[in-house]
N, C-alpha and C positions, 0 to 999 in steps of 0.2 A: 502492498498499499503504499501511499504517497511517503516520503521521509522515514521510511522504513529499512533498517540498513539491511544487509543482506549478510547472515553468518558465513559466507562463503567466503567474502574478502578477507573479513579475518585471519581465515583459515587462511590461505592464497598466502597471506604476511605471514604468518609463522611457519607455513610451512618453507617461505623463502630463507629463512631463517636456521635451516638444517644443513647441515653439511653433509655434502653425497653427491654420488652421480649417476647419472640416467635417471632414476624415477623418485625421487626424495617423499618426504610422507609429510603432513600435519595430522595430529593427533584429534580426536572429538572428545566431548566426555565420554561418548559410550564404547571407546579403544577402536574406530572406524579409521582407518589412515584412508588420508585422499592424495589420489596422483598432483605433485607439486609441478603445476602446468610449466613453473621457471625454467624448469630443467628438463622440458620436453620441446625438440627441435622442431620449429615450425616449417611448413612449406618443402616437407619432405618425400610426402604421400601424393602421387597423381590422382585428378580428379576422376574419380571411378565413372566410368559410360553405364547410366544405369537401362537394366535390360529391358524390352520394350513389348507388348502382348499385345496383338491386333486383334481387334472385336470386332473384326469383321472378314470373314473369306470371300474371296475371287471366284466366281462362277461365270464361265463364258463371257468373259471382261466385265460383269456389272458386282458389285460389291452387296454381298451379303450378308443377315445379321449370324451372328456367331456366341454361341453359348460358354463364356469361359470356366474355368475352375482355378479357382482361388484359397489357398489355407491359409491358416495363420501358424507359424511353427516356433517353438522351442530350440535357439540354435547358437552358435557363439558367433561373433563376431568381433573383425579386426578396425579399430577405430585407427590406431595410430600404432605407425612401429616399435614405439618404444613402452605402449601401454599392452599388457595381456588379454589376453583374449577376452572378450565381454560377451555372458549369456542376455540376449537379447528375444522377442517375438518380434516376427518378420513375417511378412506378406509373401507368396508364390507359389509354385504350382508342384512344388514339391520342399521338403526339407533342403537337400541339396540347392536348390535353385531360389531358396528364397532370398531377398537382400533387406538393407536397412538405407533409402527408404524400397518399399516394395515397389518390384515392378512398374514404370511409366505406360500404362492403356493408351492406344493410340485409338481413338474412334472417328467415324465417318459422319456427319451431318447427314440424317435422314434415314440412316441405317441403325436399330437399333443394337445393343449391346449387350447381350445377357453376363451377369457371373452370378456361378452358384459360388457364394462365399461359405468355405466349412473351417471350425476351429478346432485346432490338435491340440489345444494348450495342455498344461499340465495342473493338475488338483488346485495348486497352490502356486499363488504370484511369485515374480521374484523381486518385487516392490511393495514396503509398506503402502496400506490402503486403510480409509480411516470410515468405520461401519456408522459414527455418529452424525454426518452427513450423509441427507438422500441416498443411496447409494442399492443399485441391482447386488441381490444378496440370497444367491440359491438358496433351496431348503436345504438341501444335503449335507451345506456349509462346505460345499466340495464342486472346484470349477472355475474359471474363469470367465464370468459374462462378458461378452463381445458382440456389437449391431456396429456394420461399416457405414456411413453417409460420406455422399457424392458429394464434395463442397462446392458448390455454386451447380450444380446439377438441378433439372427441370425436368420433373417425371411424377409419378403417383405416390403417394404418403406410404405404402406397402414397400417403394424400395428408397425411401427416404435415409432409413436409419433410426427410426425413435427410438429414444432412448430407453424405453419399455420392451423392444422388439430383440432385446437380446437372448442371448442363446450361448451353451458352455459347449463342451468339449462331445460331439457327435451329436450335439442336438439331446442331449442327457437333459436337459435342464431349458425351458423356455420361459420368457418374460412374457406379464401379461396382456402385448401389445402383439407382441410376435405373430407372424400370418406368411411368410414365405422362405425358403433357404435359397430362392433365386432371386435376384432382383433386376428389373427390367429398365435398361439408359436407356430413353427414347431417340436422343441425338437431336431433337427437332427443335432445339434452342438456335441462339448463334455460336458460331464457331469462337475457341477458346481454352484458355488453360484453367484446368480443376485440379483437384486435390482428393483425393478418399485416405479416411481415418477413422479412426474407432471412436462411439460416439454412445457407449453404453452409460447410464445411467453412476453418479457418482464414481466414476474408474474413468472417464476417459483422459482425464490428466495422467492416471500412472500407466496406463495402456499404450497412450501417444507416447509417452518419455522411455516406455521397453523399446518403441520401436513398429507402433501399425499405422503406417499413413503410406502414400504414395502418389506419386501425379498420374493426373488422365488428362490426355489430349484432342479438344474434338475441333478434326478439319472440316474446312469445307473448298477445297482447290477451285472451284468455281466461282467464290467471291474473293480468294486469298489469294490464286495464282497471280493476279492480275497486276498485284502491290509488289511482285518481285522480294518481298526482303528475304534476307538471309534463311536460305532451308535446306534441307537433308542434315541427318544424323551428328555429323560434324560441325557445320554453322547453327543448328537450331538446338542448341543445347537447354535442357531443365537442372535448375540450380534448387535443390530442395535444403533448405539452411533451418538449422536449430543449434541449442546451445544442451551441452550436456558436465556434468561433474563425473568422476570417477573413482572409487576406492582404489587401494593398492593392487589389491587381486586382479584390478581388471572391472569388477560389477560397479553398474551404474549407480551414482550416488543420489539416495534422497532423504533428505531429514526424516527419522522418526519420529521424534517430537514436536508437538503442535506448540504453535505463539500462543492457543490460550489451552493449556495441556489437559485442565480440569475439565474443559467444557468438549475440545475435540482433542484426542489424545494424539493425531497424525497432522490434520488438515494445517496446511500452513497459506496465508494467503497469495504466494506467486511463489514459483519456483526459480530459480537462476542457477546456469552451469557456469563455472570458468573457462572452459573449452568447445570452439564455433565450430561446429561439425557439417560441411558442405557435402553432399551427397555419399554420407557415411563412415567421410574420414575428416580429420580434425584436421584445419590452415592447410586445406591441400593447393595443389599447384597445379596448372593447365597450361601447356604450351600452346601458343594461336600463330594464326600468321596475321602481316599488316594486312588484315583488310574487313570486310563487319561480319560480325557477329549477334547472334540474335540467345539471351539468355532469358529465359523466365526463369521467376527467382521468387521462389515460393516461402513464404517465413514462416516454418511447422515448428514453432518455438511454443512454450509454454504461454511465457508470461511475456519475453524481451522482445523489444522493440531494437529494431535497426536501421540508421541512419547510415544509411551507406556512402559512401563519394571514393573516390582511386586517391592514393597518395602523390601520382605524379598528376591530377589534373584535367583525365581523362573523363569526357562528358557522355550521363545517358541517354540515348533517344527514347523518350518513354513512349510505345507505341499500342499497349493496353494496360486494364486495368483490372485485376479480379479477372473473368469470364469475358470481358467484351476490349472490343477495339475502341479506340479514339477515335473521331472522325478527322482528326491530322494529330501529326506528332510532335512532342512536347521534349524539348532540351531544357537536361537539368544538370548541373553539378553536384546534385546530394538530392537522395529522396529517402521520407521516412518510412518505414513498411512496421506495421503492428503483424501482432501473431495474426496467421493464416492470410493477412493479405498476398496479392499476387502483382509484381510490379513484370512486367514485358517488355524489357525494354533491348536496344539494339546498342551495341558498343563498334565503335570505328576504329579499332586500334592501328591504323594506317597512320591517324593523326597525333600517338602516342610520339613524345620526343624521348623518350625512352628505351631500355631494351626489357623494362621489365612493368609491371603496375600491380600494387596491391590495393586488394578492397577492402575498405575500412568503414569500421561503424562506431557514432559517435553517439547513441541513444543513453541515455544514461538510466540506470533502472533502480526502482520501476519508474516505469516512463510515468511524469515528467518532473518528479521532482526528488528522485531517485540517489543514486552514487553514479558518479563520474565512469565513463570505461578507463581501463588500463590495457597496457600492451599485450594484454593478454585477450580479454574479450573485445579490444577494440580493433582487433584483426579479424579478418573473415577468410582468403585465399589470395593466392598470388598465380597473377597471368604472365609466363614468359612469354615473350614478342620476338618473333622472328624479326632477326635484321633486314632480309632479303623484301623487297615488296611484292607484293601478290596481286596475281588478275583477280579481280572480283567486280562480277555481273548484277550482285545484288546488288538493289534501290530501298532509297527511305523515301517513299511519293508523298507530296505535299499532304494528299487528300487519300487516310486511308478509309474507312467505312463508315457511312450516315444512316445512322439510327433516328427516328423518329421523333420531336424534341421534346421533352418535358412540357405536360399541358398543364399547368397547376389548375385552372379552370373546370378541368376534365376530374377534377378529383370530387367521388362522395362523400367523404367527410371527412374531419379532422379528428386524430387521434393524439393523446398526451402519454408520452411513454418517458417514467421518470424509474431513473435510478438510484437505490439506497443503498449504503455499507451501514452495517452495526457493529458496535463495539462492546467490549464487556467492560467490568472495574477496573482493569489495568488498561484501558486503551488500546487494545489489540482486536480485530476485527473476528467477529466470530460468523457470521453471513452477509450475505448480498441477495437483493432482489430486489425486482423489476417490478413495479405501482405497487409495493410493499405486499407484494403475493410471492409464494414458495410456487414450485413448478407443478404440481400437486393440484393447486387451489384449481379450481372452476376455469374456464377458459376466459378470457372479456375479451380476446382478441380474434370476431368473429366474420371473414373478412368474406367477395364473391369472387369468383374468377370471373378474368374478362375487365377489371377494376380496379382505377386508381384511387389512395388514399394519401392524405397530408400526414404525416408522424412528427409531431414534435418531442423531440427526443433531449428528455433535463437530465442531465448530471448533477448530481445531489452531491457527487464524492469529490477525493484529491485524484482520482487515478484518471488516465486516458482510457476509457472502455473501446477496446475496436467492438461494433454492435455487425454480428450477424441475421441477415433474414434469410431462413432457407425458402426457396423454392421462387420468392420475390426477387425483383431488383430493384434497385431506386437510385436517383440522384439526388445529389447535397445542392439545396438551394439558399442554404444560409447558416451562417454560425454566430450566434451574439450574448455577447456575458452576460450574468445575472448580476445585480446592483442590489444592494443590501443582501446580498445570498444568505448570509446566517437568519435574518429574519423569515427569510426566503423557505430557508430549510425547514424552519421551526415549524412555520406554518404547516409544512408540504406532510412532516415527519407527522404533525396531529391530524391534517381533515385527510390527506393523500389526493388532494386537489387541487389539480393547476388551475383551473379556474375560477372556483372559490379562492386561490392563494393569490390569484390576480395574477397571474403571471406577466401578463402584459406590462403592469407595471415596473416589474421586476426586468423584464427581458429588453434594458435599455442601454445596457454599456457596449463597451467596441465590438465593433464588428470586425469579424476575423475572415477575409477573404478564405475560397477556397480554392486552393493551388491547381493550377490550371488542368493538371495531370490527373487530379480527384473529380472533374466536373460531368466526367462522361457515365455510363450508368456501370452499378459495383453490387455487388452483394455485399461489401464489410466496408465499413467507415468510423473514422476514431473519434468519439463523442469525446471532446475534451469537457476536464475536469470546470465544472461553474458557470459551462453555458449551456443552454438550448441550441440546437440544434434542427435544422429545418429539414426534411426529406420529405420528398415524392418518391412514395411505392408503387409499383406498377407489378399486378398480381396479371400476369399474361406474359408472351412474349415482345424481346422488344423489336424484332425486325419488322413487325407489321405494327401498328399503331390500336387496330380494331380488334386482331388477331389474341383469340383466348384461347388454353391450355389444351392438347389433343389431345388429353386425361381428363377424368373425371376424379377432381381435386378432393372431391365431399366423403372419397371412399377412404379406408384405410384408417390407420391409427392417430392421423393428422402431424401437422410440421411444428417448427419452433422456432423461436426466434432467441437470440441471448447474447451473453459479452464472450470474448473469442479469446478473451485471458481463461488458459482454462482450467484453473484454480479455481475461477470466481464461476464459472459455469458449471462446476461439480458443485459447489454451495451457496445458491443453489441460483445464478443472476439468468434464470434461462424460465421461458411461458410458452405454454402451446399458442399455434397459429392452425385458426380452424377455420375450414370452408364451408361456406351454406350455399343449397342452392337457391 
């Protein structure tokens, strides 16, 4: 939370005092020893090429639907040459083929991809979890609940990975909203980058921390081909970025003691690791030619924001945000990417004045009021640039893809979405709610497919919360600071009603412009603390403003919207989103 110091920072400092070669350690009170990242050599592991699975077959020259079988397996993974092998949970077609992150699923617009997800995980978790927060707990007290959500996907809720649709190994136990083992991703939406990850109730943070995540790319050659952006496996790369800490034996470290141990024995408000991982390797390097590359950067961290920039001044050409293209590219020197956000950029290495470039991070943690980065979590990866000029036929056109504009006049209603944080007698966070309600309270956001709504998102906490809306896409219209904030907070805490608390009287502070590269259609946006953020939410496809979904959104267990800081989502900053006919 804002101003909370991370325990790991002091551990790293302590470890730096230890004398030794290779991996030194820092001791915790429970005798766990951490890898001393200051003694790890950076940029020694090459960036891995993530395996790809194609979600379609080609028959007679035409693409046809295909069913993939992807399991979740326990295995060992090598994150760094100097760190012992790490036990992880990984997606793959077999234990041997499973990877962290999981295989990138390549899909084609208009051709459904079906995935049969299976759970092969052991009876007990490799990481600590907290049963005192709302959590999926099997009746037999054995087995690890999992369910997969395709972040950014637009399809029926039976395939959305509802938090209560979990299942354990071989479907021995199933959650109350479980409906099917095979998910149907229709792929009728706009082309773009998505990612899949675990979404089980109260366990999302630990299951993703263990490794259950992967990328999903939806392509449309008819629309994307004429753009002539960098393409092909060499020049169009997915970068899945997250942070982890490791015990001396190589295991993933997660604090076993909560910040309010008498209330929540294990739950912590945020997880921060001291090593930065890209595509499964800590601080990797990639050799590149002097030409343009496309990087689809996915921040899959539990809680860490990244402010990306290059140490040599190289720029990002931002072409898409989350799962949708911009109408025109935006050139940036740096970019802030919240947990779960996707920055789709082109980098032109032919403009580099040096033969290497380090991708760096400058975002404090927790964001925005936490600790500054250090030399370890402030570095991400290195690009080694060939000295010779390279032929490059790719382009970055002046116009990308134009979708219908956001029409506020088309909104059928306005909703008020308030974010609350609750603390204990020692002023430590105990839980977080949206609109003062837990997840299992009856749905209040009941919407209709094919409509548009205005949501006024009121952040009454000290943290920046990346809000993610399942199945919906939205545009951010404005960000306005709240004046007399404490007075407004007191009223909202008592009445939980933005109208009765006179939001309009308080929403008169400084107006922060929406960054140019975040003005398009998104599925995540960073909600600033002490601000009201106005968004226009579209419950339909964006490539045709009058087109509703090609499926019945009223069927199945329904959808959700939530903060995508996973520790917040689990406890329990998430609410149901239900469609009505």
